[in-house]
PyMOL CGO cylinders between C-alpha atoms (Angstrom):
from pymol import cmd
from pymol.cgo import CYLINDER

trace = [
    CYLINDER, 115.63, 93.05, 116.12, 114.87, 95.86, 113.68, 0.3, 1, 1, 1, 1, 1, 1,
    CYLINDER, 114.87, 95.86, 113.68, 115.23, 99.42, 114.89, 0.3, 1, 1, 1, 1, 1, 1,
    CYLINDER, 115.23, 99.42, 114.89, 112.86, 101.57, 112.83, 0.3, 1, 1, 1, 1, 1, 1,
    CYLINDER, 112.86, 101.57, 112.83, 115.16, 104.56, 113.30, 0.3, 1, 1, 1, 1, 1, 1,
    CYLINDER, 115.16, 104.56, 113.30, 117.83, 102.73, 111.29, 0.3, 1, 1, 1, 1, 1, 1,
    CYLINDER, 117.83, 102.73, 111.29, 115.52, 101.90, 108.36, 0.3, 1, 1, 1, 1, 1, 1,
    CYLINDER, 115.52, 101.90, 108.36, 115.82, 104.19, 105.36, 0.3, 1, 1, 1, 1, 1, 1,
    CYLINDER, 115.82, 104.19, 105.36, 112.45, 104.96, 103.74, 0.3, 1, 1, 1, 1, 1, 1,
    CYLINDER, 112.45, 104.96, 103.74, 111.75, 106.51, 100.36, 0.3, 1, 1, 1, 1, 1, 1,
    CYLINDER, 111.75, 106.51, 100.36, 109.53, 109.63, 100.26, 0.3, 1, 1, 1, 1, 1, 1,
    CYLINDER, 109.53, 109.63, 100.26, 106.52, 107.52, 99.16, 0.3, 1, 1, 1, 1, 1, 1,
    CYLINDER, 106.52, 107.52, 99.16, 107.12, 105.04, 101.98, 0.3, 1, 1, 1, 1, 1, 1,
    CYLINDER, 107.12, 105.04, 101.98, 107.36, 107.91, 104.46, 0.3, 1, 1, 1, 1, 1, 1,
    CYLINDER, 107.36, 107.91, 104.46, 104.09, 109.44, 103.30, 0.3, 1, 1, 1, 1, 1, 1,
    CYLINDER, 104.09, 109.44, 103.30, 102.34, 106.05, 103.46, 0.3, 1, 1, 1, 1, 1, 1,
    CYLINDER, 102.34, 106.05, 103.46, 103.62, 105.45, 107.01, 0.3, 1, 1, 1, 1, 1, 1,
    CYLINDER, 103.62, 105.45, 107.01, 102.38, 108.91, 108.01, 0.3, 1, 1, 1, 1, 1, 1,
    CYLINDER, 102.38, 108.91, 108.01, 98.92, 108.01, 106.67, 0.3, 1, 1, 1, 1, 1, 1,
    CYLINDER, 98.92, 108.01, 106.67, 98.92, 104.72, 108.57, 0.3, 1, 1, 1, 1, 1, 1,
    CYLINDER, 98.92, 104.72, 108.57, 99.99, 106.41, 111.80, 0.3, 1, 1, 1, 1, 1, 1,
    CYLINDER, 99.99, 106.41, 111.80, 97.35, 109.14, 111.39, 0.3, 1, 1, 1, 1, 1, 1,
    CYLINDER, 97.35, 109.14, 111.39, 94.63, 106.46, 110.96, 0.3, 1, 1, 1, 1, 1, 1,
    CYLINDER, 94.63, 106.46, 110.96, 95.70, 104.13, 113.75, 0.3, 1, 1, 1, 1, 1, 1,
    CYLINDER, 95.70, 104.13, 113.75, 92.95, 101.49, 113.81, 0.3, 1, 1, 1, 1, 1, 1,
    CYLINDER, 92.95, 101.49, 113.81, 91.41, 102.16, 110.44, 0.3, 1, 1, 1, 1, 1, 1,
    CYLINDER, 91.41, 102.16, 110.44, 92.22, 100.53, 107.17, 0.3, 1, 1, 1, 1, 1, 1,
    CYLINDER, 92.22, 100.53, 107.17, 93.15, 102.34, 103.98, 0.3, 1, 1, 1, 1, 1, 1,
    CYLINDER, 93.15, 102.34, 103.98, 92.10, 101.08, 100.58, 0.3, 1, 1, 1, 1, 1, 1,
    CYLINDER, 92.10, 101.08, 100.58, 93.68, 101.42, 97.16, 0.3, 1, 1, 1, 1, 1, 1,
    CYLINDER, 93.68, 101.42, 97.16, 91.48, 104.36, 96.15, 0.3, 1, 1, 1, 1, 1, 1,
    CYLINDER, 91.48, 104.36, 96.15, 92.28, 106.27, 99.39, 0.3, 1, 1, 1, 1, 1, 1,
    CYLINDER, 92.28, 106.27, 99.39, 95.99, 105.91, 98.71, 0.3, 1, 1, 1, 1, 1, 1,
    CYLINDER, 95.99, 105.91, 98.71, 95.69, 106.92, 95.06, 0.3, 1, 1, 1, 1, 1, 1,
    CYLINDER, 95.69, 106.92, 95.06, 93.76, 110.06, 96.07, 0.3, 1, 1, 1, 1, 1, 1,
    CYLINDER, 93.76, 110.06, 96.07, 96.67, 110.94, 98.36, 0.3, 1, 1, 1, 1, 1, 1,
    CYLINDER, 96.67, 110.94, 98.36, 99.27, 110.61, 95.59, 0.3, 1, 1, 1, 1, 1, 1,
    CYLINDER, 99.27, 110.61, 95.59, 100.44, 107.03, 95.98, 0.3, 1, 1, 1, 1, 1, 1,
    CYLINDER, 100.44, 107.03, 95.98, 99.68, 105.77, 92.49, 0.3, 1, 1, 1, 1, 1, 1,
    CYLINDER, 99.68, 105.77, 92.49, 101.02, 102.22, 92.95, 0.3, 1, 1, 1, 1, 1, 1,
    CYLINDER, 101.02, 102.22, 92.95, 100.14, 101.33, 96.55, 0.3, 1, 1, 1, 1, 1, 1,
    CYLINDER, 100.14, 101.33, 96.55, 100.85, 97.61, 96.20, 0.3, 1, 1, 1, 1, 1, 1,
    CYLINDER, 100.85, 97.61, 96.20, 104.45, 98.30, 95.19, 0.3, 1, 1, 1, 1, 1, 1,
    CYLINDER, 104.45, 98.30, 95.19, 105.05, 100.67, 98.14, 0.3, 1, 1, 1, 1, 1, 1,
    CYLINDER, 105.05, 100.67, 98.14, 103.40, 98.30, 100.64, 0.3, 1, 1, 1, 1, 1, 1,
    CYLINDER, 103.40, 98.30, 100.64, 105.46, 95.37, 99.35, 0.3, 1, 1, 1, 1, 1, 1,
    CYLINDER, 105.46, 95.37, 99.35, 108.62, 97.44, 99.79, 0.3, 1, 1, 1, 1, 1, 1,
    CYLINDER, 108.62, 97.44, 99.79, 107.64, 98.41, 103.36, 0.3, 1, 1, 1, 1, 1, 1,
    CYLINDER, 107.64, 98.41, 103.36, 106.87, 94.79, 104.26, 0.3, 1, 1, 1, 1, 1, 1,
    CYLINDER, 106.87, 94.79, 104.26, 110.33, 93.74, 103.04, 0.3, 1, 1, 1, 1, 1, 1,
    CYLINDER, 110.33, 93.74, 103.04, 111.83, 96.36, 105.37, 0.3, 1, 1, 1, 1, 1, 1,
    CYLINDER, 111.83, 96.36, 105.37, 109.93, 94.98, 108.37, 0.3, 1, 1, 1, 1, 1, 1,
    CYLINDER, 109.93, 94.98, 108.37, 106.52, 96.65, 108.45, 0.3, 1, 1, 1, 1, 1, 1,
    CYLINDER, 106.52, 96.65, 108.45, 103.62, 94.43, 109.44, 0.3, 1, 1, 1, 1, 1, 1,
    CYLINDER, 103.62, 94.43, 109.44, 100.75, 95.36, 107.15, 0.3, 1, 1, 1, 1, 1, 1,
    CYLINDER, 100.75, 95.36, 107.15, 97.63, 93.23, 106.90, 0.3, 1, 1, 1, 1, 1, 1,
    CYLINDER, 97.63, 93.23, 106.90, 96.21, 93.00, 103.39, 0.3, 1, 1, 1, 1, 1, 1,
    CYLINDER, 96.21, 93.00, 103.39, 92.60, 92.06, 102.60, 0.3, 1, 1, 1, 1, 1, 1,
    CYLINDER, 92.60, 92.06, 102.60, 90.88, 92.00, 99.24, 0.3, 1, 1, 1, 1, 1, 1,
    CYLINDER, 90.88, 92.00, 99.24, 87.26, 93.12, 99.32, 0.3, 1, 1, 1, 1, 1, 1,
    CYLINDER, 87.26, 93.12, 99.32, 84.80, 92.93, 96.49, 0.3, 1, 1, 1, 1, 1, 1,
    CYLINDER, 84.80, 92.93, 96.49, 82.62, 95.94, 95.70, 0.3, 1, 1, 1, 1, 1, 1,
    CYLINDER, 82.62, 95.94, 95.70, 79.74, 96.39, 93.33, 0.3, 1, 1, 1, 1, 1, 1,
    CYLINDER, 79.74, 96.39, 93.33, 80.89, 98.90, 90.70, 0.3, 1, 1, 1, 1, 1, 1,
    CYLINDER, 80.89, 98.90, 90.70, 78.80, 102.06, 90.37, 0.3, 1, 1, 1, 1, 1, 1,
    CYLINDER, 78.80, 102.06, 90.37, 77.32, 102.45, 86.89, 0.3, 1, 1, 1, 1, 1, 1,
    CYLINDER, 77.32, 102.45, 86.89, 79.17, 99.28, 85.78, 0.3, 1, 1, 1, 1, 1, 1,
    CYLINDER, 79.17, 99.28, 85.78, 82.55, 101.03, 85.87, 0.3, 1, 1, 1, 1, 1, 1,
    CYLINDER, 82.55, 101.03, 85.87, 85.29, 101.16, 88.45, 0.3, 1, 1, 1, 1, 1, 1,
    CYLINDER, 85.29, 101.16, 88.45, 86.98, 98.55, 90.57, 0.3, 1, 1, 1, 1, 1, 1,
    CYLINDER, 86.98, 98.55, 90.57, 85.33, 95.26, 91.47, 0.3, 1, 1, 1, 1, 1, 1,
    CYLINDER, 85.33, 95.26, 91.47, 88.04, 94.28, 93.96, 0.3, 1, 1, 1, 1, 1, 1,
    CYLINDER, 88.04, 94.28, 93.96, 90.08, 96.66, 96.11, 0.3, 1, 1, 1, 1, 1, 1,
    CYLINDER, 90.08, 96.66, 96.11, 92.99, 96.05, 98.45, 0.3, 1, 1, 1, 1, 1, 1,
    CYLINDER, 92.99, 96.05, 98.45, 92.41, 97.16, 102.05, 0.3, 1, 1, 1, 1, 1, 1,
    CYLINDER, 92.41, 97.16, 102.05, 95.51, 97.70, 104.17, 0.3, 1, 1, 1, 1, 1, 1,
    CYLINDER, 95.51, 97.70, 104.17, 95.88, 97.86, 107.95, 0.3, 1, 1, 1, 1, 1, 1,
    CYLINDER, 95.88, 97.86, 107.95, 99.15, 98.76, 109.65, 0.3, 1, 1, 1, 1, 1, 1,
    CYLINDER, 99.15, 98.76, 109.65, 99.87, 96.46, 112.62, 0.3, 1, 1, 1, 1, 1, 1,
    CYLINDER, 99.87, 96.46, 112.62, 103.34, 97.54, 113.67, 0.3, 1, 1, 1, 1, 1, 1,
    CYLINDER, 103.34, 97.54, 113.67, 107.00, 97.18, 112.82, 0.3, 1, 1, 1, 1, 1, 1,
    CYLINDER, 107.00, 97.18, 112.82, 108.79, 93.83, 113.01, 0.3, 1, 1, 1, 1, 1, 1,
    CYLINDER, 108.79, 93.83, 113.01, 109.93, 92.63, 116.47, 0.3, 1, 1, 1, 1, 1, 1,
    CYLINDER, 109.93, 92.63, 116.47, 108.73, 95.73, 118.30, 0.3, 1, 1, 1, 1, 1, 1,
]
cmd.load_cgo(trace, "trace")
């Protein structure tokens, strides 16, 4: 059983967990995280998942505005911490 108090998080991981906890049942997407200073969200989420976080990942397709931007964005939902 993992005790979250014993897990050491980097500053980026801490800020991402704070965002997830603040938005309990809502998902965050790649653009939301980049606006909040997490420039490589996939890397941070992968690191958190290795430490025991349960984060659901969905890819959603969007129609780009003015033919620029992202066609596919990652949407992340925090579900809990392993074996809680």
